N, C-alpha and C positions, 0 to 999 in steps of 0.2 A: 286205740284207746292207749293211754300211756302206762308204763308200768307202775304198779303199787309203789307208794311211798313207804319206805323204811323207817319207821318212829323209833327214836332212840333217847333213852335215859342213861344220864350220867351221875353216877353217885361216888363221892370222893370228898374227904374233909379237907383236903389241901387246896387251896385256891387257885394256886399254881397250874396244878394238875389238873383241874376242872376246865380252866381256860384254854390248857394245850389240847386236850380233848375236843373242846369245843372248835377250837382252829380247825383240827383234823375232820370233823364232821362237815363244816362250811364248805371242805373242800371237795365233798363227794356228791355227785348228782343223786337226786332220787332218795335223800335222806331228809329226814325232820328230826329236829332236835326236841324233844316235848319238853323236858325240863334240865337244870343242873341242881343236884341235891349235896347238901354237907354233911347229910347223916344219913343212916337207914330208915330212922323216923319218918324223916322227909319225904324220903324215897316210898315208904309204904302209903302215905297220904297219896301221891301223884298216881301209883298204881290203883287204888281206889277209885280215882276219878277219871284216868286216860287208859285209854291202850297203848300198848308199848312192845314193840317187835324184839328190841335187842335193849339189853341193860349192861353198861360197862361198870362193874362193881369193884370198888377198892374194898380191901378184906380188913386191914386195922384202922377202926374206927372207934370213938368214943361211943358208951354207952352201949351200942351192939355192932358186933363184927359182922363183917360182909358174909363171912360163913354162917352164923347163927340167924341172920335175916334171911338168906336165901334158904335154909333149911325150914323156916317158919312159913314160906309161902306155897300156897297148896297148887297153884296153876303160874310158876314164874315165867317170863319171857327168856328167849334164848341171851345165855348170859355170859359175858366175858369177864374175868378177875383180871384186874388191874393191881400189882402191888410190887411192892421193892423186896419181898421175901421169898424165897424158892421153899421154904417150909410147907407150903399149903396144897402140893401137887396133889397129894393122895386125897385130901378133902375135896378139890376140882374135880377129881375122876370120878368120887363117890356121887358128887353132888350133878353130875353129867353136864357139867361146864362145858361151854361150846371151844372156848380156848383160854389162855392164860398169859397174859403179858406181864413181864418183867419189867419194872421201871429202872431207869429211863428207856422208852421205846419209841422207834423212828414212826414216820409215817407209812412206809412201805410195810412194816410190821403191824400197824394198826390196821390198815387197809386188807391186809391178810386175814387178820382176826375178824374184822366187819365181814368179808366175803363167807366166812364159815358160818357167822351168825346168821346171814340171810339165807344160806342153804338149807341150815337147821330150822328156820322159820317156815320156808317152803314146804319143808318135809312135813311140817305139824299142820299147814293148811292142806298138805293131800291127803294126810291122815283124815283131817276132819271130814274131808268132802264125801268119805265113803258113809257117813251117818245119813240116814233115810228118813227115822222117824225120832220122837220123843215121847218118853213115856211121862205122862203126868196124872196127878191126882185131882180128880173132880168130884164133888160130891159122894165121898167115899169108894168111887170106882177109880181104877187105873186104864186111863184111855192113851191109844197110840196116837200122836199128832203128828202127820206127815209133814217132814220139814219144808217140803216143797209147796205144801199149800200156805205155810205162816206168812201173813203181809207184814205185822208188826207185834212188838209186845210192848205193853204198856204198864209201867211200875204204879203199883197203887199200896204205898207203904210197905206191909210185910206180905202183901199178895200181888201176882202179877193178871193181866187180861190178854190171853193170844188170841188173837184174831186171824181167823183163816177164812176170807171171803164172808160169806154168810155165817159160819160157825164161830162163837167165841167161847172159851173156856178160860173159868178164873179158878186160880190154883194158888195154895199158899207157898210163894216161893220168892225170895229176892231178886232184883232185876241184876246184880253182880254176879248171881248164881245162874242166872238166865244166860248172861252175857258169856259166860265160860262155857255153857252147856251147848250152845249153838256153833257151827262153824264160822270162824271168822271171815272165810272167802266169801260165805252167802250173807253173812246178817253184820249190821254196823250200828254202834251206839251213835245217835244223832243228837240226843237230848237225856239227861239224867233219868227222864221217866219213859223215854222211848227209846225202842231198839227195832231197826227195821230191816226188811230183806232187802238187799241191793238190787236185784232183778226186777222187783217190781215198782223201783221210783220210776216216775214219769218226767216230773218238772219240779223244780225250785222257783218259788216268787217271795222274795224278802225273806223273811225267816220262816218259811212255810213250804214242807215238802209234800209233794203229792205223791202217795203210796198206795197203789191198789184203789184210786178213788178218794182215800182219806186225806185230810190236812194234818200233816204232824208237825209239830214247833220243833226247830232246829236251834241248838245252843249257839250263840252268836260266836263264842270262842271256836266252834266246830265248822262255822260255815265253809270258809275258805277250803279247809280238807274236804269237806263233802262235796264241793264242787270238783276239787282238783281228782277226787278218786272215783267218782260217779259221772260225771260229765266231760271230763276232757279225754 
């Protein structure tokens, strides 16, 4: 099986800086550019809809700075600051930023930062892997659901349905929160309303994924990524 693709988000209000970063990303095998954003607000929308492993983030941007944007994220991806100013090193340290790139930076320096980001992200996956159960509230009771038994999670507006073979649990929770709670190494978002267990996938036909005997719809925009990560 091929290594997991590293999903990258670029955030910079300078057109030339975005294009340079994009050209750097294109040179690195095993990476996938999720989006290029010219503001923190655009990036916020992307993070609400897409999985991102590493974010290259400019600091001085209009409306919302990179520092304030990162402070407001509950579970940010591995982040690398890109800036023309040295004055934000303390902020970077306090926010656990993976690296601090001073503009202009070369491709080798970019690659060094990217490798740090990949290692940071892999450590997060390893940490996630130790989680064995998920505590959820069902009909006033707190239930321990074994993560290894979850087949898929279906979003139903403000509720989710967790399917574990013959057992199904409905709880008051949002899909985005479920996605952050479940280990990314074991689960994957394949549709705005579905989160599936990677190891329980058996086949894909058209835009339908077979997971534990159930047919799960796949977003067209994610189909190629799903095939790459689960079938190659």
